[in-house]
Every structure is written in C-alpha cells, then in structure tokens.
N, CA, C and O of each residue as an XYZ file, in Angstrom:
508
protein
N    -128.481     55.978     92.813
C    -127.389     56.826     92.392
C    -126.171     55.951     92.141
O    -125.852     55.093     92.965
N    -125.497     56.147     91.041
C    -124.289     55.386     90.727
C    -123.097     56.323     90.672
O    -123.249     57.533     90.506
N    -121.924     55.759     90.812
C    -120.706     56.563     90.733
C    -120.394     57.267     92.037
O    -121.050     57.043     93.055
N    -119.398     58.111     91.994
C    -118.979     58.869     93.180
C    -119.821     60.104     93.355
O    -120.205     60.739     92.373
N    -120.116     60.456     94.594
C    -120.808     61.731     94.813
C    -119.868     62.887     94.485
O    -118.647     62.776     94.604
N    -120.458     63.974     94.076
C    -119.650     65.155     93.744
C    -119.131     65.814     95.012
O    -119.837     65.894     96.018
N    -117.909     66.279     94.954
C    -117.319     66.978     96.100
C    -117.970     68.344     96.230
O    -118.205     69.033     95.237
N    -118.254     68.720     97.448
C    -118.813     70.048     97.670
C    -117.698     71.075     97.537
O    -116.522     70.737     97.680
N    -118.055     72.318     97.265
C    -117.022     73.361     97.172
C    -116.196     73.468     98.449
O    -114.996     73.735     98.383
N    -116.819     73.264     99.618
C    -116.072     73.328    100.880
C    -115.029     72.221    100.939
O    -113.899     72.457    101.368
N    -115.398     71.011    100.512
C    -114.438     69.896    100.493
C    -113.305     70.170     99.507
O    -112.144     69.873     99.788
N    -113.645     70.734     98.359
C    -112.627     71.045     97.358
C    -111.668     72.110     97.896
O    -110.461     72.025     97.667
N    -112.190     73.110     98.608
C    -111.333     74.139     99.200
C    -110.405     73.545    100.245
O    -109.219     73.870    100.287
N    -110.945     72.673    101.089
C    -110.128     72.041    102.126
C    -109.044     71.168    101.501
O    -107.908     71.167    101.976
N    -109.368     70.441    100.468
C    -108.373     69.603     99.773
C    -107.274     70.476     99.169
O    -106.090     70.157     99.272
N    -107.669     71.558     98.550
C    -106.705     72.492     97.946
C    -105.776     73.065     99.027
O    -104.570     73.184     98.810
N    -106.335     73.417    100.179
C    -105.525     73.943    101.285
C    -104.550     72.894    101.812
O    -103.398     73.210    102.108
N    -105.008     71.646    101.931
C    -104.117     70.569    102.388
C    -102.964     70.353    101.416
O    -101.815     70.185    101.826
N    -103.282     70.359    100.122
C    -102.228     70.197     99.114
C    -101.231     71.346     99.186
O    -100.023     71.130     99.077
N    -101.729     72.562     99.367
C    -100.852     73.726     99.462
C     -99.965     73.637    100.708
O     -98.770     73.925    100.637
N    -100.544     73.237    101.855
C     -99.747     73.065    103.077
C     -98.698     71.977    102.887
O     -97.569     72.107    103.359
N     -99.074     70.898    102.189
C     -98.129     69.818    101.928
C     -96.964     70.275    101.072
O     -95.813     69.942    101.351
N     -97.260     71.035    100.033
C     -96.184     71.561     99.174
C     -95.263     72.499     99.954
O     -94.041     72.444     99.815
N     -95.864     73.355    100.773
C     -95.085     74.291    101.575
C     -94.212     73.523    102.569
O     -93.046     73.865    102.764
N     -94.771     72.493    103.193
C     -94.020     71.680    104.153
C     -92.836     71.004    103.479
O     -91.738     70.969    104.034
N     -93.055     70.469    102.285
C     -91.967     69.811    101.563
C     -90.905     70.812    101.133
O     -89.719     70.482    101.111
N     -91.312     72.023    100.793
C     -90.347     73.073    100.454
C     -89.491     73.428    101.670
O     -88.273     73.560    101.553
N     -90.123     73.583    102.837
C     -89.374     73.858    104.072
C     -88.423     72.712    104.412
O     -87.278     72.942    104.804
N     -88.905     71.476    104.258
C     -88.063     70.306    104.532
C     -86.863     70.290    103.591
O     -85.742     70.024    104.024
N     -87.086     70.571    102.318
C     -85.983     70.607    101.356
C     -84.980     71.700    101.727
O     -83.772     71.489    101.626
N     -85.467     72.856    102.153
C     -84.567     73.946    102.568
C     -83.729     73.519    103.777
O     -82.533     73.805    103.837
N     -84.353     72.841    104.732
C     -83.615     72.375    105.909
C     -82.532     71.371    105.514
O     -81.423     71.409    106.046
N     -82.853     70.484    104.588
C     -81.858     69.509    104.127
C     -80.719     70.204    103.373
O     -79.551     69.857    103.551
N     -81.060     71.181    102.534
C     -80.022     71.913    101.798
C     -79.110     72.661    102.766
O     -77.907     72.765    102.527
N     -79.669     73.182    103.853
C     -78.855     73.872    104.866
C     -77.868     72.911    105.523
O     -76.839     73.335    106.050
N     -78.183     71.610    105.490
C     -77.289     70.592    106.053
C     -76.343     70.012    105.008
O     -75.598     69.074    105.292
N     -76.373     70.570    103.798
C     -75.431     70.146    102.770
C     -75.966     69.132    101.775
O     -75.194     68.594    100.981
N     -77.249     68.857    101.794
C     -77.836     67.922    100.835
C     -78.169     68.650     99.546
O     -78.470     69.844     99.546
N     -78.111     67.917     98.456
C     -78.562     68.417     97.151
C     -79.866     67.687     96.848
O     -79.900     66.456     96.865
N     -80.907     68.403     96.579
C     -82.214     67.809     96.297
C     -82.237     67.391     94.828
O     -82.046     68.214     93.934
N     -82.475     66.101     94.594
C     -82.519     65.624     93.202
C     -83.935     65.243     92.781
O     -84.178     64.950     91.610
N     -84.868     65.244     93.727
C     -86.260     64.961     93.369
C     -87.210     65.358     94.477
O     -86.918     65.194     95.661
N     -88.357     65.886     94.066
C     -89.439     66.197     95.010
C     -90.725     65.649     94.436
O     -90.975     65.749     93.234
N     -91.549     65.065     95.307
C     -92.811     64.462     94.881
C     -92.599     63.495     93.720
O     -93.282     63.564     92.698
N     -91.649     62.605     93.899
C     -91.285     61.650     92.857
C     -92.296     60.510     92.866
O     -92.456     59.819     93.872
N     -92.968     60.321     91.750
C     -93.980     59.271     91.649
C     -93.397     58.060     90.924
O     -92.764     58.186     89.876
N     -93.627     56.882     91.510
C     -93.250     55.619     90.869
C     -94.475     54.723     90.882
O     -95.490     55.062     91.490
N     -94.385     53.599     90.227
C     -95.500     52.646     90.247
C     -95.750     52.104     91.642
O     -96.854     51.655     91.952
N     -94.729     52.147     92.482
C     -94.848     51.611     93.837
C     -95.309     52.657     94.851
O     -95.636     52.310     95.986
N     -95.339     53.918     94.462
C     -95.756     54.966     95.387
C     -94.966     56.236     95.162
O     -94.186     56.344     94.215
N     -95.177     57.194     96.044
C     -94.535     58.503     95.929
C     -93.464     58.678     96.994
O     -93.604     58.211     98.124
N     -92.394     59.360     96.611
C     -91.313     59.715     97.532
C     -91.323     61.233     97.634
O     -91.243     61.932     96.624
N     -91.423     61.741     98.865
C     -91.525     63.192     99.041
C     -90.270     63.906     98.558
O     -90.355     64.856     97.780
N     -89.103     63.451     99.018
C     -87.839     64.098     98.643
C     -86.780     63.020     98.450
O     -86.695     62.063     99.219
N     -85.977     63.198     97.406
C     -84.775     62.383     97.222
C     -83.615     63.361     97.255
O     -83.582     64.330     96.497
N     -82.657     63.095     98.149
C     -81.542     64.020     98.343
C     -80.239     63.245     98.369
O     -80.201     62.064     98.715
N     -79.172     63.935     97.996
C     -77.858     63.300     97.979
C     -76.870     64.208     98.695
O     -76.928     65.432     98.578
N     -75.969     63.591     99.433
C     -74.867     64.316    100.072
C     -73.674     63.386    100.039
O     -73.640     62.364    100.725
N     -72.688     63.760     99.225
C     -71.537     62.876     99.038
C     -71.991     61.569     98.419
O     -72.610     61.562     97.355
N     -71.686     60.464     99.081
C     -72.052     59.139     98.594
C     -73.334     58.621     99.263
O     -73.634     57.429     99.183
N     -74.082     59.503     99.914
C     -75.305     59.122    100.618
C     -76.533     59.549     99.812
O     -76.661     60.707     99.414
N     -77.418     58.606     99.585
C     -78.678     58.855     98.902
C     -79.786     58.700     99.940
O     -79.969     57.619    100.501
N     -80.521     59.776    100.193
C     -81.569     59.762    101.211
C     -82.943     59.866    100.563
O     -83.207     60.768     99.768
N     -83.806     58.927    100.917
C     -85.204     58.953    100.529
C     -85.944     59.487    101.751
O     -85.912     58.878    102.820
N     -86.607     60.622    101.587
C     -87.112     61.364    102.739
C     -88.638     61.464    102.705
O     -89.228     61.859    101.700
N     -89.256     61.098    103.819
C     -90.693     61.276    104.009
C     -90.894     62.513    104.880
O     -90.230     62.671    105.905
N     -91.807     63.383    104.473
C     -92.078     64.624    105.193
C     -93.453     64.503    105.845
O     -94.434     64.142    105.195
N     -93.507     64.810    107.140
C     -94.771     64.777    107.869
C     -94.969     66.089    108.611
O     -94.091     66.534    109.351
N     -96.128     66.703    108.409
C     -96.495     67.930    109.118
C     -97.714     67.607    109.973
O     -98.726     67.107    109.481
N     -97.596     67.901    111.253
C     -98.686     67.650    112.196
C     -98.688     68.765    113.241
O     -97.719     69.520    113.331
N     -99.754     68.882    114.030
C     -99.834     69.948    115.039
C     -98.822     69.795    116.169
O     -98.405     70.790    116.763
N     -98.419     68.553    116.475
C     -97.465     68.325    117.562
C     -96.355     67.388    117.095
O     -96.512     66.651    116.121
N     -95.233     67.431    117.810
C     -94.112     66.551    117.507
C     -94.528     65.077    117.641
O     -94.158     64.247    116.810
N     -95.289     64.764    118.680
C     -95.719     63.391    118.916
C     -96.593     62.881    117.774
O     -96.440     61.747    117.323
N     -97.508     63.727    117.313
C     -98.383     63.342    116.210
C     -97.581     63.141    114.929
O     -97.870     62.232    114.151
N     -96.579     63.981    114.707
C     -95.735     63.848    113.513
C     -94.954     62.538    113.552
O     -94.858     61.836    112.546
N     -94.397     62.213    114.723
C     -93.636     60.971    114.853
C     -94.522     59.749    114.652
O     -94.082     58.747    114.088
N     -95.763     59.826    115.108
C     -96.682     58.695    115.012
C     -97.313     58.557    113.627
O     -98.005     57.574    113.362
N     -97.086     59.524    112.748
C     -97.780     59.555    111.459
C     -97.253     58.550    110.446
O     -97.911     58.306    109.434
N     -96.097     57.965    110.683
C     -95.535     57.014    109.729
C     -95.584     55.625    110.341
O     -94.905     55.332    111.326
N     -96.403     54.777    109.733
C     -96.515     53.403    110.200
C     -95.658     52.465    109.372
O     -95.026     52.871    108.396
N     -95.648     51.220    109.774
C     -94.844     50.209    109.084
C     -95.251     49.992    107.640
O     -94.402     49.797    106.771
N     -96.540     50.026    107.388
C     -97.019     49.821    106.023
C     -96.581     50.959    105.104
O     -96.181     50.725    103.963
N     -96.658     52.186    105.606
C     -96.227     53.335    104.811
C     -94.716     53.306    104.588
O     -94.242     53.612    103.494
N     -93.966     52.939    105.617
C     -92.510     52.836    105.478
C     -92.151     51.814    104.403
O     -91.235     52.043    103.612
N     -92.859     50.695    104.368
C     -92.588     49.679    103.350
C     -92.922     50.188    101.954
O     -92.209     49.882    100.999
N     -93.997     50.960    101.825
C     -94.354     51.542    100.533
C     -93.253     52.470    100.035
O     -92.911     52.467     98.852
N     -92.703     53.264    100.950
C     -91.630     54.184    100.581
C     -90.383     53.403    100.150
O     -89.722     53.768     99.178
N     -90.069     52.338    100.872
C     -88.923     51.497    100.506
C     -89.130     50.868     99.127
O     -88.204     50.817     98.317
N     -90.335     50.398     98.867
C     -90.630     49.811     97.554
C     -90.507     50.858     96.452
O     -89.960     50.573     95.386
N     -91.007     52.060     96.698
C     -90.896     53.138     95.711
C     -89.427     53.486     95.468
O     -89.028     53.744     94.332
N     -88.625     53.492     96.531
C     -87.195     53.786     96.397
C     -86.502     52.702     95.569
O     -85.668     53.007     94.716
N     -86.844     51.450     95.820
C     -86.261     50.347     95.035
C     -86.601     50.501     93.557
O     -85.749     50.318     92.688
N     -87.850     50.840     93.290
C     -88.298     51.026     91.917
C     -87.532     52.173     91.256
O     -87.056     52.037     90.129
N     -87.413     53.303     91.961
C     -86.700     54.469     91.434
C     -85.235     54.139     91.185
O     -84.681     54.472     90.137
N     -84.619     53.484     92.158
C     -83.196     53.178     92.081
C     -82.880     52.186     90.964
O     -81.825     52.279     90.337
N     -83.773     51.246     90.712
C     -83.551     50.242     89.669
C     -83.390     50.880     88.295
O     -82.781     50.285     87.406
N     -83.921     52.068     88.113
C     -83.852     52.753     86.816
C     -82.765     53.820     86.753
O     -82.676     54.567     85.779
N     -81.940     53.889     87.797
C     -80.889     54.906     87.845
C     -79.568     54.295     88.301
O     -79.187     54.416     89.465
N     -78.878     53.642     87.379
C     -77.623     52.966     87.740
C     -76.570     53.905     88.323
O     -75.668     53.459     89.033
N     -76.674     55.172     88.035
C     -75.707     56.150     88.557
C     -75.652     56.121     90.090
O     -74.612     56.413     90.680
N     -76.763     55.771     90.727
C     -76.845     55.808     92.188
C     -76.728     54.430     92.842
O     -76.872     54.324     94.060
N     -76.475     53.391     92.082
C     -76.428     52.033     92.633
C     -75.364     51.850     93.711
O     -75.536     51.021     94.604
N     -74.285     52.595     93.648
C     -73.199     52.414     94.620
C     -73.271     53.401     95.789
O     -72.387     53.423     96.645
N     -74.307     54.198     95.817
C     -74.481     55.120     96.936
C     -75.014     54.362     98.149
O     -75.770     53.399     98.020
N     -74.607     54.815     99.309
C     -75.217     54.327    100.545
C     -76.650     54.853    100.557
O     -76.893     56.003    100.190
N     -77.605     54.011    100.978
C     -79.007     54.422    100.997
C     -79.502     54.576    102.423
O     -79.110     53.843    103.331
N     -80.376     55.553    102.583
C     -80.955     55.774    103.894
C     -82.388     56.272    103.716
O     -82.715     56.913    102.717
N     -83.232     55.969    104.693
C     -84.630     56.390    104.682
C     -84.846     57.307    105.876
O     -84.860     56.868    107.026
N     -85.013     58.584    105.576
C     -85.079     59.621    106.604
C     -86.490     60.180    106.745
O     -87.350     59.995    105.884
N     -86.689     60.861    107.849
C     -87.921     61.596    108.094
C     -87.584     63.063    108.313
O     -86.538     63.388    108.875
N     -88.460     63.937    107.875
C     -88.407     65.338    108.276
C     -89.786     65.645    108.849
O     -90.808     65.523    108.174
N     -89.778     66.048    110.118
C     -91.024     66.349    110.818
C     -91.192     67.849    110.957
O     -90.254     68.564    111.309
N     -92.391     68.314    110.678
C     -92.691     69.739    110.793
C     -93.856     69.938    111.747
O     -94.890     69.278    111.648
N     -93.662     70.854    112.660
C     -94.728     71.288    113.564
C     -94.747     72.817    113.509
O     -93.728     73.433    113.193
N     -95.873     73.427    113.806
C     -95.975     74.891    113.692
C     -94.922     75.634    114.517
O     -94.605     75.255    115.644
N     -94.399     76.691    113.926
C     -93.463     77.619    114.569
C     -92.155     76.976    115.033
O     -91.542     77.443    115.993
N     -91.732     75.919    114.364
C     -90.444     75.284    114.681
C     -89.719     74.952    113.394
O     -90.333     74.710    112.355
N     -88.381     74.945    113.489
C     -87.561     74.551    112.358
C     -87.790     73.067    112.105
O     -87.952     72.317    113.068
N     -87.812     72.607    110.851
C     -88.020     71.187    110.556
C     -86.993     70.305    111.285
O     -85.820     70.663    111.391
N     -87.441     69.172    111.775
C     -86.589     68.215    112.473
C     -86.256     67.062    111.544
O     -87.141     66.313    111.131
N     -84.971     66.920    111.216
C     -84.487     65.845    110.347
C     -84.090     64.653    111.197
O     -83.280     64.777    112.116
N     -84.664     63.493    110.886
C     -84.332     62.262    111.611
C     -83.722     61.267    110.621
O     -84.448     60.604    109.880
N     -82.387     61.162    110.608
C     -81.733     60.177    109.739
C     -82.165     58.772    110.131
O     -82.322     58.473    111.315
N     -82.357     57.906    109.133
C     -82.811     56.530    109.366
C     -84.088     56.486    110.186
O     -84.259     55.586    111.008
N     -84.969     57.419    109.986
C     -86.201     57.512    110.769
C     -87.291     56.549    110.354
O     -88.273     56.378    111.075
N     -87.134     55.917    109.202
C     -88.166     54.959    108.739
C     -87.748     53.541    109.044
O     -88.480     52.601    108.733
C-alpha cells in the first residue's frame, strides 16, 4: 500500500469537533480580550513561519496571543513549550515585517487559557 491511509468517518468527525472547539475557544478568548479594551486585528493569522491565534492592539501595545483550551488549568499552562513559543515569535516577526504601521508598537506575547466552565484567563507576557 502506498500513500496515506484514508481517515475513517469517526476520525473525520473527531477532527471536525476539535476544529470547532478550537474556533469557539478563540472566539471566547477574543471576547475576553475585547472586554479588557483590546481591538482584535487578526484571528488565525497564517504566515510562512506559522499561525498566530489572535493579534490584538490596545493603545501602543501589540499583543500576539496563543490560545490554549485544556480540561484543567495545569494542563493548559503546560501546553505551550519552548519550541512552540519560538514558532509563534517567528510568525510574529514575519507578520510584523510586512506591516510598517505597527513597527513602533510595544510587542508582547500573551497566553489566553481556557478550561471548562471558567472565564478565559489572560496571561500577559505568558510566552
């Protein structure tokens, strides 16, 4: 047999559910940031270096935000490793290089953690 095996319908359903939960989580995270006075300028921003979940601005602050949803707070905090943080930083550099309007903004790499039945937790400089 050559090539990739075909995904079973159960796997496709589970993938679809994960994507839907991810979109919902990012929407909740964006709402929490907007409640804190941020303006969302990008969601699911794809660059050659990787994807940025949310790009938000408040005054002269430009925040590149990673969103993590897990069953517990501890699992959410542990979900971002050094390699992933570096990928996000590289993606932010790539995005910023093409947008001179934001070159003079202060930059920050934040986390928004989501756990069931709790308001999203925003961690400034969390990466």
